[in-house]
C-alpha positions in Angstrom: -50.7 -40.0 30.5 -50.0 -37.1 32.5 -46.3 -37.2 31.4 -47.1 -37.5 27.7 -49.5 -34.3 27.8 -46.6 -32.5 29.5 -44.0 -33.7 26.7 -46.6 -32.5 23.9 -47.1 -29.0 25.6 -43.5 -28.6 26.3 -42.3 -25.7 23.6 -39.0 -25.2 24.8 -36.1 -27.3 26.0 -34.7 -27.2 29.5 -31.4 -28.1 28.2 -30.0 -27.3 24.7 -26.8 -29.0 23.4 -24.6 -27.1 20.8 -22.0 -28.7 18.6 -23.0 -26.9 15.4 -21.1 -23.7 14.4 -21.5 -20.6 11.7 -19.4 -20.4 9.1 -18.0 -16.9 10.5 -21.2 -14.7 9.9 -23.9 -14.0 12.2 -27.2 -13.8 10.1 -30.5 -13.2 11.7 -32.3 -15.0 8.6 -30.5 -18.2 9.2 -31.8 -21.0 11.4 -31.6 -21.1 15.2 -31.1 -23.8 17.4 -34.0 -24.3 20.3 -35.6 -22.7 22.0 -34.3 -22.9 25.3 -36.6 -22.5 28.3 -36.4 -19.1 30.2 -34.1 -20.3 33.3 -32.7 -23.0 31.2 -29.1 -24.1 30.3 -27.3 -23.9 27.0 -24.1 -26.6 26.9 -21.7 -25.7 23.9 -18.7 -27.4 22.7 -16.7 -24.3 21.1 -13.9 -24.1 18.7 -10.8 -22.1 18.8 -11.3 -18.5 17.3 -8.9 -15.8 15.8 -5.9 -18.1 14.6 -7.4 -20.9 13.3 -10.3 -19.1 11.3 -7.9 -16.2 10.2 -5.8 -19.0 8.1 -9.1 -20.6 7.1 -9.9 -18.4 4.0 -13.3 -20.7 3.5 -14.4 -19.1 6.9 -16.1 -15.6 6.5 -16.0 -14.0 9.7 -12.8 -14.3 11.5 -14.4 -16.5 14.4 -16.1 -19.9 14.2 -19.1 -19.4 16.9 -21.9 -21.7 17.5 -24.9 -21.5 16.0 -27.1 -19.0 17.6 -29.9 -20.6 20.2 -33.2 -18.8 20.7 -34.4 -18.3 24.2 -38.2 -18.7 24.9 -39.9 -15.2 25.4 -37.1 -13.4 24.3 -38.5 -10.4 22.3 -36.8 -7.6 20.7 -36.5 -4.8 23.5 -35.8 -7.4 26.0 -32.5 -8.6 27.6 -30.9 -12.1 27.9 -28.8 -12.8 31.0 -26.0 -15.3 30.5 -24.7 -16.8 33.8 -21.4 -18.7 33.1 -21.8 -21.5 35.2 -18.5 -23.7 33.9 -15.9 -23.2 31.3 -13.4 -26.1 30.7 -10.5 -26.0 28.3 -10.3 -29.2 25.9 -7.5 -27.9 24.0 -3.9 -29.3 25.1 -1.7 -26.7 23.2 -2.0 -23.7 20.9 -0.2 -21.6 18.9 -0.7 -17.5 18.9 1.4 -14.1 18.1 1.2 -11.0 16.5 -0.2 -11.1 12.8 1.1 -9.9 9.8 -1.3 -9.4 6.8 -0.6 -10.8 3.4 -1.2 -8.5 0.6 -3.0 -9.6 -2.6 -5.3 -12.2 -0.5 -8.3 -10.5 0.4 -10.9 -8.0 -0.5 -10.6 -5.1 1.4 -10.5 -6.9 4.8 -8.4 -10.2 5.6 -10.9 -11.4 8.5 -14.0 -11.7 6.2 -13.2 -11.1 2.4 -10.5 -13.7 1.6 -9.3 -14.0 -1.9 -6.7 -16.7 -3.7 -3.8 -14.7 -4.8 -3.5 -17.7 -7.5 -6.9 -18.1 -9.2 -8.9 -15.4 -7.7 -11.3 -17.4 -5.8 -13.8 -15.7 -3.1 -13.2 -17.2 -0.1 -11.5 -20.6 -1.5 -11.4 -24.0 0.2 -7.8 -24.7 1.2 -5.8 -28.0 2.3 -2.6 -28.5 4.4 0.5 -29.3 2.7 3.2 -29.7 5.5 3.6 -27.5 8.4 4.7 -23.8 8.4 3.5 -20.3 7.3 3.0 -21.7 3.6 1.1 -24.9 4.3 -2.2 -23.7 3.8 -2.9 -24.3 0.0 -5.8 -23.3 -2.3 -7.4 -26.7 -3.3 -8.6 -25.4 -6.9 -5.0 -24.2 -7.8 -2.6 -24.9 -5.2 -1.2 -21.4 -3.9 -0.1 -20.2 -1.0 -3.7 -18.7 0.1 -3.8 -17.8 4.0 -4.3 -14.0 4.3 -2.2 -14.2 7.6 0.9 -15.1 9.0 3.2 -14.6 12.1 5.1 -11.6 12.8 6.4 -13.1 16.3 4.8 -16.1 17.6 4.9 -19.0 19.9 3.5 -22.4 20.5 2.4 -23.3 24.1 1.8 -26.5 25.9 -0.6 -26.7 28.7 -0.5 -29.3 31.9 -3.1 -31.8 32.1 -5.0 -29.8 34.7 -5.0 -26.9 32.3 -3.3 -24.7 35.3 -0.2 -23.9 33.5 1.2 -23.3 30.2 4.9 -23.5 28.7 5.8 -22.4 25.4 8.1 -24.3 23.5 11.2 -24.5 21.3 10.8 -25.1 17.4 11.4 -28.9 17.7 8.5 -29.5 19.8 6.5 -27.2 17.7 7.2 -28.8 14.6 5.9 -32.1 16.1 2.8 -30.8 17.8 2.2 -29.5 14.3 1.9 -32.7 13.0 -0.6 -33.9 15.6 -2.6 -30.3 15.3 -6.3 -31.5 15.1 -6.4 -33.9 18.2 -4.0 -31.3 20.3 -6.2 -28.5 19.9 -9.4 -30.9 20.5 -10.8 -29.3 17.2 -15.0 -30.0 17.4 -16.1 -32.4 14.9 -18.4 -29.5 13.0 -15.1 -27.2 12.8 -13.5 -26.7 9.5 -10.7 -24.3 10.4 -6.8 -25.3 10.0 -5.3 -25.4 13.2 -2.9 -22.8 13.8 -0.4 -25.2 15.4 0.1 -25.9 11.8 2.5 -22.9 11.4 4.6 -24.2 14.4 5.8 -20.7 15.3 8.7 -20.5 18.2 9.9 -16.9 19.0 9.2 -17.2 22.3 10.8 -20.5 24.4 10.5 -21.2 27.5 7.8 -18.5 28.9 5.1 -20.0 31.9 1.9 -18.3 32.1 -1.2 -19.0 33.9 -4.4 -20.2 32.7 -7.6 -18.3 33.5 -10.1 -18.9 30.7 -13.1 -16.9 29.3 -15.1 -16.3 26.3 -13.9 -13.8 24.0 -17.7 -13.9 22.2 -20.5 -14.6 24.1 -23.6 -12.4 22.9 -27.0 -12.4 21.1 -27.6 -12.3 17.2 -27.0 -8.7 15.3 -29.9 -7.6 13.6 -28.4 -7.7 10.3 -26.1 -10.3 8.5 -22.4 -9.3 9.6 -19.1 -11.1 10.3 -18.8 -12.5 14.1 -15.6 -11.0 15.1 -16.9 -7.8 13.7 -20.1 -7.6 15.8 -18.5 -5.0 17.8 -18.1 -1.1 17.9 -13.9 -1.3 17.1 -14.0 -4.1 14.2 -17.1 -3.3 13.1 -15.5 0.1 11.5 -13.9 -2.2 8.9 -17.2 -2.7 7.4 -18.1 0.9 7.0 -17.7 1.4 3.3 -16.2 -1.9 2.6 -15.7 -3.4 -0.8 -17.1 -6.6 -0.1 -20.9 -7.9 0.3 -21.1 -7.4 4.3 -20.5 -3.3 4.0 -22.7 -1.3 6.5 -23.1 2.4 7.2 -22.3 4.1 10.3 -25.9 4.1 11.2 -26.5 0.3 10.1 -23.6 -0.7 12.5 -24.7 1.5 15.2 -28.2 -0.1 14.9 -27.7 -3.7 14.6 -24.5 -4.7 16.4 -24.9 -6.5 19.8 -21.1 -6.2 20.7 -20.9 -9.9 21.3 -16.8 -9.9 20.3 -15.7 -8.5 23.5 -12.1 -10.1 24.6 -13.1 -8.6 28.1 -11.1 -11.5 30.5 -13.6 -11.1 33.1 -16.6 -12.8 31.1 -15.5 -16.1 32.5 -16.4 -18.8 35.0 -19.2 -17.5 37.1 -19.6 -14.0 35.9 -23.0 -12.5 34.4 -23.2 -11.4 30.9 -26.5 -9.7 30.2 -26.9 -9.1 26.5 -29.4 -7.0 24.2 -32.1 -8.6 22.4 -32.4 -7.4 18.7 -33.9 -10.2 17.4 -36.9 -12.2 18.2 -35.6 -15.0 20.4 -32.2 -13.2 20.9 -29.8 -15.9 19.7 -27.2 -16.7 22.2 -24.0 -17.8 20.5 -20.5 -18.2 22.1 -16.8 -19.0 20.8 -13.3 -17.9 20.7 -12.5 -19.1 23.9 -9.0 -17.9 25.3 -6.9 -19.7 27.8 -5.7 -16.5 29.4 -5.1 -12.9 28.6 -3.9 -9.8 30.2 -5.9 -6.7 30.1 -6.1 -5.4 26.4 -5.0 -8.2 24.4 -2.5 -5.8 23.4 -0.6 -8.4 20.9 -3.9 -8.2 18.9 -4.2 -12.2 19.9 -3.9 -14.7 22.9 -4.3 -18.4 23.5 -7.1 -19.5 21.5 -8.4 -22.9 22.7 -11.3 -25.1 22.3 -13.4 -25.9 25.1 -17.3 -26.5 26.8 -19.5 -24.0 28.1 -22.4 -24.2 30.2 -24.5 -21.0 30.5 -27.9 -20.6 32.6 -30.3 -18.2 30.5 -32.8 -15.9 31.7 -34.9 -13.0 30.1 -35.1 -9.5 31.3 -38.3 -7.7 30.1 -38.2 -4.4 28.7 -34.6 -3.6 29.6 -34.0 -2.0 26.2 -30.3 -1.9 26.3 -27.8 -1.5 23.3 -24.7 -3.2 24.6 -23.7 -5.7 27.2 -23.8 -5.2 31.1 -21.3 -7.5 32.9 -21.4 -8.7 36.7 -17.9 -10.0 37.0 -16.8 -12.2 39.7 -15.8 -10.4 42.8 -12.0 -11.3 42.4 -12.3 -9.3 38.9 -13.6 -6.2 40.6 -11.7 -3.2 40.4 -10.2 -2.3 44.2 -12.5 0.8 44.6 -15.4 -0.9 43.0 -15.7 -3.8 45.5 -18.2 -3.8 48.0 -17.7 -2.3 51.4 -16.5 -4.9 54.2 -18.2 -5.3 57.4 -15.9 -3.3 59.0 -15.8 -0.2 56.4 -19.6 -0.2 56.7 -19.2 0.2 60.3 -16.5 2.9 60.0 -18.3 4.7 57.5 -21.6 4.7 59.2 -19.4 6.4 62.1 -18.2 8.8 60.0 -21.5 9.8 58.5 -23.4 10.1 62.2 -20.4 12.4 63.1 -20.6 14.8 59.8 -24.4 14.7 60.0 -25.4 12.4 57.1 -28.2 10.8 57.8 -27.7 7.5 55.6 -25.0 6.1 53.6 -25.9 4.6 50.0 -26.8 0.9 49.5 -24.9 0.2 46.4 -23.3 -2.6 44.1 -21.0 -3.4 41.8 -21.9 -3.3 37.8 -19.7 -3.3 34.8 -21.0 -1.2 31.3 -19.0 -2.4 28.4 -18.4 0.1 25.6 -17.1 -0.2 22.3 -16.1 2.6 19.7 -13.4 3.1 17.0 -10.7 3.7 19.8 -10.6 4.0 23.6 -11.9 7.0 23.9 -14.9 6.4 21.9 -15.4 3.4 23.9 -15.0 5.0 26.9 -17.9 7.7 25.6 -20.1 4.8 24.6 -19.8 2.9 28.3 -20.4 6.1 30.2 -23.2 6.9 28.0 -24.8 3.4 28.3 -24.5 3.5 32.2 -26.2 7.0 32.3 -29.0 6.0 30.0 -30.1 2.7 31.5 -29.7 4.1 35.4 -31.5 7.5 34.8 -28.0 9.4 36.0 -26.1 12.4 34.0 -22.9 11.5 32.3 -21.0 13.7 34.7 -22.2 11.7 37.8 -21.4 8.5 36.2 -17.9 10.0 35.6 -17.7 10.8 39.4 -18.7 7.4 40.4 -16.3 5.5 37.9 -13.5 7.6 39.5 -14.6 7.6 43.2 -16.0 3.8 43.5 -14.8 2.3 40.4 -12.3 2.1 37.5 -12.0 2.6 33.5 -10.6 -1.0 32.5 -9.6 -1.6 28.8 -11.2 -4.8 27.6 -9.4 -5.1 24.0 -7.2 -2.5 22.2 -8.4 -0.5 20.2 -11.7 -0.1 21.2 -13.6 -2.2 23.8 -13.9 -1.1 27.4 -15.0 -1.7 31.1 -17.0 1.1 32.8 -17.1 -0.3 36.4 -18.6 1.7 39.5 -20.8 0.8 42.7 -24.4 2.2 41.7 -27.1 2.7 44.1 -28.6 -0.5 44.5 -32.1 0.8 44.1 -31.6 1.8 40.6 -30.5 -1.5 39.6 -33.4 -3.2 41.5 -35.7 -0.9 39.4 -34.0 -2.4 36.5 -34.4 -5.9 37.5 -30.7 -6.2 37.8 -30.2 -6.0 41.6 -30.7 -9.6 42.1 -27.4 -10.2 40.0 -25.4 -8.3 42.4 -26.6 -9.7 45.3 -26.0 -13.4 44.1 -22.5 -12.7 43.3 -21.3 -9.8 46.1 -21.5 -9.8 49.8 -24.0 -6.9 49.9 
């Protein structure tokens, strides 16, 4: 009887399983999943981002991300901490490269406003006819309808343990193209055309390591926008755009949550704290990358399907505008790493020698900044750090220079402002516990 009462009164689930995807648009008016309990777990099967959706004109946002999940007790002005418990790559292969935009096949923006060049249909449905860059055909008129092709690209296969990848020649790429859905492990709900269909093979025999992370992890914006444009750099494409997702500069700043990060330290073990701009927050994820160098300078990297386990918790009244990251210790810039025991002993000795009564107790933290370019993104990250911690921007600049670093997340406009911040300030904002759980402080 007691168990029946518990089940009847429990509103939020301790675990929410997500196997639904959006059509590329994050719309706060759409149904959310959940809610998941504060302190609960979200387990999701994510679809490849970027290239597959980019060659699927019916997808309106440049990516296929998971349907947002409401979190119990998350109100506007709060924040949601997402602890990434696990990331598992399920794709056995993928393809990627620099993109080439195909003129005449979109209305102002090839990512979110595709138009068939043959019949003029907006967001046309397509079929795959063969392999290669002309294989994506409008189901209505048969025209070659992909808004993007590859300028210089590659097909890459992964080992069974998902530790190493090797780019293959044209013969192998063609063979993979005819088995693309299975090799890419597309989720059941995905409607994307797999990028393996293109079979690019300009780079052959290049070996790289895998270190997966989420290119998209965040909370729902407070106005409908294409998922890949929920950021300060990609979002500028919406300003004065000729399609239905156009925004003004003020609207972009007000509504975006910077969920499209492409920051390669948003990986297993890290904690990403995101703003809540709609009731329930709406945690979503996707665009898993098997690997990426800082900056994603090619514009794209190895998009894969995968499974994700997040532990979510609500931080009341944090009132942040963009993400805060606590990376795993290995990903911290050299100067931002916590002091070792030996360094602390040396520091205490030097402080006593010079008449300094005590040394600061601090911990690493990363503020994500976004903007139209890297300078604007850096300023945004500095401003976010200063505003939350009650510091001046010049002090944050000094701390990032002396005990941190500015690193590129994504070119052209996502940066990581990392520095050791006073622990008492982090504690005052309810953030100190995250640093203590990750670092030896």
